[in-house]
N, C-alpha and C positions, 0 to 999 in steps of 0.2 A: 617795255622801259627796261631799260638796264636796271640792274642792281644797286642797292644802295653804292656796296661795294665796288662794284663794276664802276660809277660814275666816281667816287674817292679815286680811285686806281689812277683812271684817267689822269691825275697830277703826275704821277710818276714821270709825266714827260721833259719837267723840267729838271734843270740840273740836280735840285738836290732829292732828288726821287728815290725809293729806296727801289732793289727789285723785288720779283714776286715771291719768291720765298720768306723777305721778312717782314713782307706787305701779310703775308698770309701769317705769320709765325704772330705779328702782334693781333690781328683779329681775333685768331682763336684765341689766344690772352686777353683780349678783354671777354670776350663773350664766356670763356670759363670762368673768370672773376663777378661774372652776374649773372651766374647758374646757382638756383637753390644749390644748398648743400647737398642734399639727396640727391638731384640733378646730378650736379658736377662730380660726386660720388658715383653713380652708375656710369657717367661720361668712360670715366676712369677706367671702370671694373672691366668694361667690355670692350676699352679698344688701346687700352694702353698698359694692361699687365697682360704677365704668363699667368696661368692658370693657378700655379703653386702660391701667388702671393695674394689672391682673392681674400682670404681668409685676414691677413693680416689687416690689410687695405681698409676690410668692412671696420677693423677693430680701432683702426685710426680715424676712420669717419666718426662713428661710435662715443669714441672718448671726450670728442669737443674739441676744442682750440681751433687757432685761427689759422684757416690753410689761403695761402695768395699765391698765385699764379706769377710771374716777372718774367722779363726779359732780356736778351745783352746782357748778361750777368758776367763782368771779368772775373777768373778763377786763375788770375796770377799764369803762372806757366803754363799752365793747359789749356789756356786761350780762354773763348767765351762762350757762355752756353746761350742756345736760342731761345730755349724756355726751359722753365725750371719752376716746383712747385716747392712749397717750405712750409710744414706745421711749426708754427711757433718758433718763426726763425733757423729751424732745423732743417735742412733739404731732404727732400722725401724722393724727389724724381726729378729727370732728368731727359729733355726732350732734343735730338738734334732736326733739322728738318731741311732736306731735300726733297726739288721739285723735280730735276731732272738735271741736277750737275753732273758735271762730267770729272769733278776733281777726285780725291781720294777722301774717303771718311774713315781713316785713323785713327782721330782725333775721338773716336766713340770710347777708346778705351783709355784715354785720357780721362776723357770723364767719368766715366768707371772707375776708376780708381780715387780720384778725387772725392768722388762720393762718398766709396767707401770708408773713406778717412774721416768724414762728417756724417755717421751715423753713432745712433748712441747704443754703446758699450748693454747689454742684457735688453735691449727693445728685441721685441719680436720683427719689426718691418725693419727690412734689410737696405733698404734701397732700390730703385730701377732706375734703368737707360733705357732712353725709346728710341727707336730710331722710325722719323714719320718722314714719308717717301711717296714720290708720284711712281717714277720710273727707274730713279736711282738702284740697283739692287742693294742690300745689306753687306758688309764685309763677310768674309769667310771665317766661319764659329761662329759667328753673332747668334744670339737667341739661343745657344746651346747649352748655355750656363758655363759656359767657359771663364770660372773664376782669374784661373791666370793671366789672361791677355786682358779681361773688361772687371776686374774690379768685383762687384756686386754679384750673386746670384741669379739676380732677376733681371733678366733683358727682355724687351718685345719690340716687334718691327709692327708699324701701324701704315695702312695706307690713305693714302688723302679721299681715293673711292671710300673707304669703310668710315670715314669722318663724312663726307656726303651722305651716304644713307643714314648713317643715325642723326644725322641737325633734318633732314626731312619728315624720318619719322616720328619725334620728339618735337618739332616744333609743329607739328599740326596736333598732335596728342595734348597741345598746353595753349590751345588761344586766348589771345589777348593780353596776353604778357610782354613785359618790352624782351627778357631775353629770345620770348619763342620767336617777337618779330624780327629780329636780330638776327637768331639761327636762318633763318628761312631764307634771310638777305645772303647771309655767306655761304648757304647749300647754292642760292640762281648765281651768287658769282663764282662759286666751284663748277657748275654747268656750262657758267658763257665761256667757263677757260679750259672746257672740255678735260675737267679732272673729275669725272665722276665714273668712269671707265678705265682700266690699263690695259683690255681688251678691245678688240675693233668693232665698230658699229657698222651699219649700212652704210653711214655716209663714209667711214674710213674705205670701205671696200669699193664705194663710187671714185674715192679719190684714187686707190691703188691702179684701177683699170684702167684712170687714163695716163698713170703717169709707168705703169709694166712697160710701153713697147719703147719710154727713152728711159729705163734705167739703166741698159747697156752702155749708153750711148753718155749719160751722165759719170757712171763710174770710170769708161776708159778713159773721160775729161779730166777727173782726179788722179788717175794715176799717171796720168803725161803729166800735169803741174806737177807729181814729184818724181819721176821720171826725170825731167826737160829743166825745171825749175829749184826745185829744192834741192834736191839731194844731190847735184852738181855744186851747187853753192855751200851749202851746210854738213856736207861731206863729215862724218865725224863727231859734227859737233851737235848732235841730237840724239835723244835713247829713242824714240818711240815712244806709244803709247803708255807707258811705264817704266820707271827707271830700270836700266839694264836690258829693256826691251829689244829688240829688232826693230831698227827706223823703218816705215814700210808705208805704204799708203793705203788710207783708212776713213772712210765716211761715214762721219757722224750726225746724224738727222736729228738735228735739237726741236725738240718741238715749241717746249717755252720758250726759246729765242726766232724763230719763226726764221732757219738757218738750216743750211746743212755747209758741213766744215771739215776737216782733215786738222793734226798738230804733233804738233812731236815736242818732248818737255828738252831741254836747254842743259847742255852740261857745262863744267868746267872746260877753257877760260872764257865761254859766253856766257856763263852763269854765276854768280859767286855762291851758288848752291850744289852738293853733291846731291839731290834729290829731287823731286816733284814739286816744284815750286813754280818757274820761270818757263813758258812753253809759246810757242809759235802756233800761230793759227791760220789758217786762208781757208776761202770756201765763199758761198754766196748766199747774204739773206735779204728777207724780202720784209721790207720796215712796211708797207701796208698792209701788214697781215695785224691782227689786234693787239698781238705784242711785239715790245721793241725790243733790241739787241743796242747797249751802249747807246740807248737815246741820249745819254748827257754830255757826248763828246763835242769837244770843242777843237775846232772847229765841226759844224755839223754834221756827219755822215750822211748819204746823199736819201731821200725819200722816197725813192723808186728803189726796185730791187738792183743790187750792187754788189760786185767782186769787192773782196776786203784780204789782206794781208796784217798779221801785225806781232807784238808781242806782248804778254800778257803774265798776270800773276795769279796764283791760286789765293784765295781769301785765307791764309793763315800768319798774317801777319807778318810776311816776307813781301812786300808790292815792289814793282817797278821804282827808281827811285825818279821822285819831281826832278823835272829840270830845274835847277837853282837861276838859270836863262831865262825860263820859259819861252825859249824858242824851240824845243820839240827837237833838243839834242841836235841840232842845225840840220834835222833829215830835211828843210826845206819844204816847199807848200803841196798840198794835197795830204799831210798828214795833221791826225786830230789825236786829242788824249783824253781818254775815258777814265774817271777817279772810279767808278764802281767794278773796275777787271782784275786788280785794282791799282791806278796809275798807268793804264795800257794804253798803247801807241798802234794807232790803228790807220791805215790808208784804204782808203775804198774811193772805186771807182763807181759810176752808174751802168748795168747793162747795156743801158740805152748808148752808152760812148761808143761800144764798140762795135765793130763791122758784123751786125747780122749773119752774113754770107755763110754759109754751111759748113764750108772750109775752112772761115775765118775767125768766126767766133773764139773757138777754144786755140787756137794759134795765137791771138791778140792777147786773151786770157792769159795763158801760158806767158810770155816774154813779158806781161806786165807785173804778174808776181814775182818773176825773175827779177826783174828792176827793182820791186820795190822790196825786195830781200838782200838783193847788193847794197841798198840804201842803209838798210838796215844794220847790216852785216857792220859797215863804216862806223858807226855810232857805238856799239855794243860794246870797244873797249869804255870810253867814257862812262856809258853807263855803267858796267861792272864796278871802275873806277869809285861810285860816287855811293857803291852803296856803305853805308857807317859800318864800322867795325864792331865786333860781338862785343856788346854789352856798352857800349857808346850810347 
């Protein structure tokens, strides 16, 4: 039987569902607020603190006062915190949660600087910034005590497999309590979503054995998509996988979204931002897997494996503007809008609609991606003009 959280997460397929990262943040916040104070103290000490902060944290726990976890706290120009612990309404610790997101994590510096300004002068507690992650690596220099970049001296990297191990160990140690039951359910949900390990398992080795003979052909196909469909149409319009980087073919295996894809960041005049915000993406999605990607798309994307091409935005407050005419910017049939990307424009076509012949499948996908790219390029000027001016 699926876990409680697994059954609840099934409703994410609806238009108003939230993605996995947000769901896990909310579930963890709820559980932490249910834990007895001493148990919650151990969770923080064992998973969310560098060793230098443990003594000061124990003093916070022992001194009393209300400790409360909250999610999605807006902090002005710094953005929005995934998860925050406050003691008597004073921020003590902030958490940024990433499961497998491919975007930048530079907001950690802003969060740390914001937290530094909220600490009480003269107190031993100095604030902690935590990067909770599964596959996303922390930024360079994080968790090394770099106060010039990250404000507070206490920085910590915590990984979801460690959370799973803690839940398993502590749930079985306190049978019969509500929080113990919920801890077990959340641990089961993490296991169902294959978040109990960052390294390979026997199941992964079996899958790899099947995939390896095909890997070179898949890589070659993506290289040809870049050389024949993307680069000729978008030459000098995209950076690559980071601002200023040379644009080239690169496959990203996004396990949490059940897709393989490539992407490149747009630069002006195809984007109003001279930084990593808007990007093109193309690849193949496998919606029959237990995790869906852009399942809120209108019209819906194919329910079987499909090729896709689209324009997306990092979730940093600079979304692709919504089309005021609700016509998908005149792109025509076959294009969908996904608010989760946010306001992403996506075109998808089921793989079964292409000629399956060994000499035709890749050729048709390349031609289809090129056509979709040309359609989007014609709509880009109107999309850019619709972005509100700064301060508006």
